[in-house]
N, C-alpha and C positions, 0 to 999 in steps of 0.2 A: 584310870577310871575304873571304879568298881562295878561288880554286878548290880548293885541297887540302882545305879543311875539309869538302868535299861527298863525298870518296872513299868514306866509309863509307855514305852514304846512296845513291850512285851504284852501288856495289857490290852493295848489296842490292835495287836495282830490277830489275824483270823485264827480262831481256835478250832476251826473244822478242816484244816489243811492235813490230810492224811493220804498215804499211799498205800498200795495193795500190798497185804500181809505184814505191815510193819508193825513191830512190838512195842510195848510200853517203855522198854529201855532205849530203843532207837528213838522214839519221840522225845524222850527226857534229854538224850544226848543231843538230838538235833535242835531242840529249843535252847539249850545252853551254847551250843555253836552259834545259833542265830544271834544271841546277844554278842558274842565276840565278833561275829560280821557286822552288827551294828557299829560296835566300837571301831572297827578297821574303816568302815564308811566314813565315820566322823573324823577319824584321824586322816584319812586320805584327802578329806575337804579341807581340814585345818591346814595341812601342810601346803596344798595347792593355793589356798588363800595367803599364805605366808609368802609363797614363792611370787605370787602375783603382786604383792607389796613390797618387794624389793625395790631399793632406789636403782637408777640407771647405773651400769657398770661404765668401765672407760670406753672412751671414744676409740674407735678403730684406728690403729697406727697407718693403715694405708688403705687405699680404695683398691683392693687387690683386683687383679686382672685374672680371669680364669679362660681357658679353653671350655666351651660347652657344646652339648647335643642333648637332643631328648633320646631317651632310651629306645623308643620305637621308631625314630626318624631315620630318614635315608639320605638326607642332605648333607652338604659339607658342613663340618663343624665350624663353628663361630668363636668369637671372643666377647666377654662380656665383663664389666666392672662390677664388683660387690655392690655398688649402690645402685646398679641397673637391674639387680634381682628383686628389687622392691616394685611391685605392681603400683600404679597409682593410687589405688584404694586400699592397699594393705600395707601396713606399717611394721608388721612382724615378720621375720625370716627365720626359718628353722633350717640348719645345715647339719646333715649327718656325716662323719667322717668315716669312710669306707676303708677298711684294712685291705687295700689292694695296690701295693706300691711295684714300682717297675722292677725291682730286684727278686721278687718273689714268683715262683711258678704258678700259682693258683691264689685266688680270691679267699679270704677269710670265709669258712663254712658258716660261722655264727652271724657275722655281718649279712652275709647272703641270705640266711634264714629270715632275718629282720626286714631285708629289702624286698624279699619275695612277697611278704605281707603288705608292706608299705607301698608297693607299686600299685596294689589293688586299690587302696585307700587313698593314694594321692589324689584322684579327681574329686573326693570330697573334701579333703585337707585344703586345697587350694583355693576352696570357695571362701575361707577365711583367713588363710596365712600363707605366705609364701614358702616353698619348699625346695630344696636341692640336697643333691649326694655329692660329697667332694671326695675324690680318690687321688692319689699321688702319681698314678700311672697316666701315660698319654691318653688325650680323649679317645683316639681310635680303639685303644685297648679296652677302656671302660665300656665303649659302646659295643664293640664286638662281644664282650662277657654279657652284658645286657640283652643282646639280641638271643644269645644262647640259653638264657634264662627265661626268655619271653616276657622281659619287662616291656612296658609300652608307655608308661605314664610318668616315670621319674625324671627329673631334670638332672643331667650329669654334668659335673663340673671337674675338671683336671687342675691340680694345683701344682702341677710339674713345674711351673715356671715363677711360683711365688713362694711366700713364707707362711701362708696361712695355717697349714698344718702344724707348724713349728710354734706359731704364734698362740694358737688356740688349743694346743694340747692335743692335737690328733697325731702326734709324732712325738717319739722321744729323741733325746739329745743325739743319739747314736743313729738315728733315722727309722728307727722301727715304728711302724704304724699303729695307730691307737683307735679304739671304736667310740670317739667322743661324739656327744650330741650338743650343738651350741644353738642358742637363741639370740638373735640381735633385734634390736628396735630401731626405727628412725624417728626421730624427733627433730623438729624445725630444720629439717634437711640433713641433719647430722646422724650418722650410724653409730650406736652404742652397743656394746655388749650387754647381754641382760642375763644369760644362765648358761651353765655347762654341768653336765653330768660328773659332779666330782667325786660322787661315790666311787668312781673308778679308782681313785687315788687314796681312798681309805682302805686300810687292812681290813679284809672281811672278819666278820665274828665268827666263831667256832661253829661249824655246821652250816654256814650260810655262804652262798655265793655273792659275787659283787654286786649283781642286781642293779647296776646304775642306769641300764636303760630298760628294765622289766617293763615299765609301763607302756611302752610302744612295742614290746615282744609278745604277740598273743600266744606263742607256743608254750612258754613256761606257765603263764597265767592258766591255761587250759589244764596243763598237768597237774597244777596246784589243786584242781577240783576233783582228782582221782585217788584212788586207794594207793596207788604206786607213786604218788608224787613225783617230783623232778628226778629222783633218783640221784646217785654220786657218779656215776660212770658214763652215762649216755650224753652224747652232744650231737648236734646237727652235723650232717654231712652234706657235701655237695651233689653227690649221686648216691643212689641206693640200688 
């Protein structure tokens, strides 16, 4: 989409937007950037619409049984079927695969960064869709870690006793954990797969990260607004 496509948008933009001390060169560059941002906004909306219009994926092979607990809870962990993760009024389920298997000493720092933010957003998210976090470690270990992070709102699921991770690409064939996000929908009582963040499995282009879960990871989106950008060597840590 070329620059000419934005003449209508730019002609309707406020022409009096200025900031203290800015130069004519800055304003010209900023207006050109605004055209690119309009383009990006349109592309994001177009891709979201294309995603929404996808046909249903395959029916789930099992009604997986998970151990479950709330991040901020203190009661005994229970067991729940995948079909029971759907509240009566909500037909969509979002499951994030947390890289924290029983064989590793500590959780993935990047996943933890994502979930630090998602815990705060969870009360808003569950007004519209069902949300849970799946890890391969035993539920007690997942909940202990959540308490240490101060998480209070995330629904935690352990897949230690089922094949969910393997079936839905939250795990490699060798048992290594992967940070996938899956969306499921329930139609006429049947659970279907709808979406997976498959950019994880596409070789990144030169100079680009995988970015498969960037849309739910505010950290990098904020850095993209700064002159330093994302950088090439910095990554989140569990402690600082």
